[in-house]
C-alpha positions as CSV (number, residue, x, y, z in Angstrom):
1,M,50.7,32.5,-72.4
2,V,54.4,31.8,-73.4
3,N,56.4,29.8,-71.0
4,E,59.5,29.2,-72.8
5,G,62.4,31.5,-73.8
6,P,63.1,33.0,-77.3
7,Y,65.8,30.6,-78.2
8,T,65.8,27.5,-76.2
9,H,62.2,26.0,-77.6
10,Q,60.0,26.4,-80.4
11,A,57.2,27.7,-78.1
12,S,58.0,31.6,-78.6
13,D,58.0,31.3,-82.4
14,S,54.9,29.2,-82.4
15,A,53.2,31.8,-80.2
16,L,54.3,34.7,-82.0
17,H,53.2,33.1,-85.6
18,F,50.0,32.0,-83.9
19,A,49.0,35.5,-82.6
20,R,49.9,37.1,-85.9
21,A,47.9,34.7,-87.9
22,A,44.9,35.1,-85.6
23,L,44.9,38.8,-86.0
24,E,45.5,38.9,-89.6
25,K,42.2,36.6,-89.9
26,G,40.5,39.3,-87.6
27,H,40.6,37.6,-84.2
28,L,41.4,39.7,-81.2
29,V,44.2,39.1,-79.1
30,T,44.3,41.7,-76.4
31,R,47.0,40.3,-74.1
32,I,49.9,37.8,-74.0
33,F,51.2,36.7,-70.8
34,F,54.8,35.8,-70.5
35,Y,55.7,33.2,-67.6
36,S,58.4,31.1,-66.4
37,D,61.3,31.2,-68.9
38,G,59.1,33.1,-71.3
39,V,60.1,36.2,-69.5
40,Y,63.3,36.2,-71.4
41,N,61.2,37.1,-74.5
42,A,61.0,40.5,-72.9
43,N,64.8,41.1,-72.6
44,Q,65.6,44.2,-74.5
45,F,69.4,43.1,-74.3
46,I,69.1,39.8,-76.0
47,Q,71.4,40.2,-79.0
48,P,71.1,37.4,-81.6
49,Q,73.4,37.1,-84.6
50,T,72.5,39.1,-87.5
51,D,71.5,36.3,-89.7
52,E,69.0,35.2,-87.0
53,R,65.6,36.4,-86.2
54,N,65.1,38.9,-83.2
55,L,62.2,37.4,-81.4
56,V,62.1,40.1,-78.8
57,T,62.0,42.8,-81.6
58,M,59.5,40.7,-83.4
59,W,57.1,40.8,-79.9
60,S,57.7,44.4,-79.8
61,N,56.6,45.0,-83.3
62,L,53.4,42.9,-83.1
63,A,52.5,44.7,-79.9
64,S,52.9,48.1,-81.4
65,Q,51.1,47.1,-84.7
66,Y,48.0,45.6,-82.9
67,K,48.1,47.3,-79.7
68,I,48.6,43.9,-77.6
69,D,49.3,44.1,-73.9
70,L,52.6,42.3,-73.5
71,V,52.6,41.2,-69.8
72,V,55.7,39.5,-67.9
73,C,55.0,37.9,-64.7
74,V,56.7,39.9,-61.9
75,A,57.5,36.7,-59.7
76,T,59.1,34.7,-62.5
77,A,60.9,37.9,-63.8
78,N,62.2,38.6,-60.3
79,R,63.6,35.0,-60.0
80,R,65.4,35.5,-63.4
81,G,67.0,38.8,-63.0
82,I,64.5,40.6,-65.2
83,Q,63.8,44.0,-64.1
84,P,61.6,46.9,-65.5
85,E,64.7,48.6,-67.0
86,L,65.5,45.5,-68.9
87,L,62.2,45.3,-70.8
88,A,61.8,46.0,-74.3
89,S,59.4,48.2,-76.0
90,G,55.8,47.0,-75.6
91,F,56.3,44.8,-72.3
92,R,55.4,45.5,-68.9
93,I,55.8,43.8,-65.6
94,S,52.6,42.8,-63.6
95,G,51.1,39.8,-61.7
96,L,49.1,36.7,-62.2
97,G,46.0,38.8,-61.8
98,Q,46.5,40.0,-65.4
99,L,46.7,36.4,-66.7
100,V,43.3,35.5,-64.6
101,E,41.5,38.9,-66.0
102,A,42.6,37.8,-69.6
103,G,41.3,34.3,-69.2
104,I,37.7,35.8,-67.9
105,D,37.7,38.0,-70.6
106,S,38.7,35.8,-73.4
107,D,37.1,33.0,-75.3
108,R,40.3,30.8,-74.9
109,T,43.5,30.8,-73.4
110,L,46.4,29.1,-75.2
111,V,49.6,28.0,-73.6
112,F,52.7,27.7,-75.6
113,G,55.4,25.7,-73.9
114,D,55.7,23.6,-70.4
């Protein structure tokens, strides 16, 4: 679970690098849930400077490469004005049930950010 935005806290970077490292070591990561300010990671209209990393694109690429379900919490997305038409490739909006289901199906649930 990612709870912080892409450029306000290290949590998004840490989650992305952790997921990539786990996948490269052969671990299975099936779903990443974006909650609270973490929903900003899904906004396709975030445009960092050309010399900065584009975390939104990096998440989309990871999802595409490894077939990971990137789920944005509907309630926190609505509170922050994140609508389905704003989502970058690979992200989808759904409810907390997706987080619960992932927790049931997984050995561990990791939380990045407050």
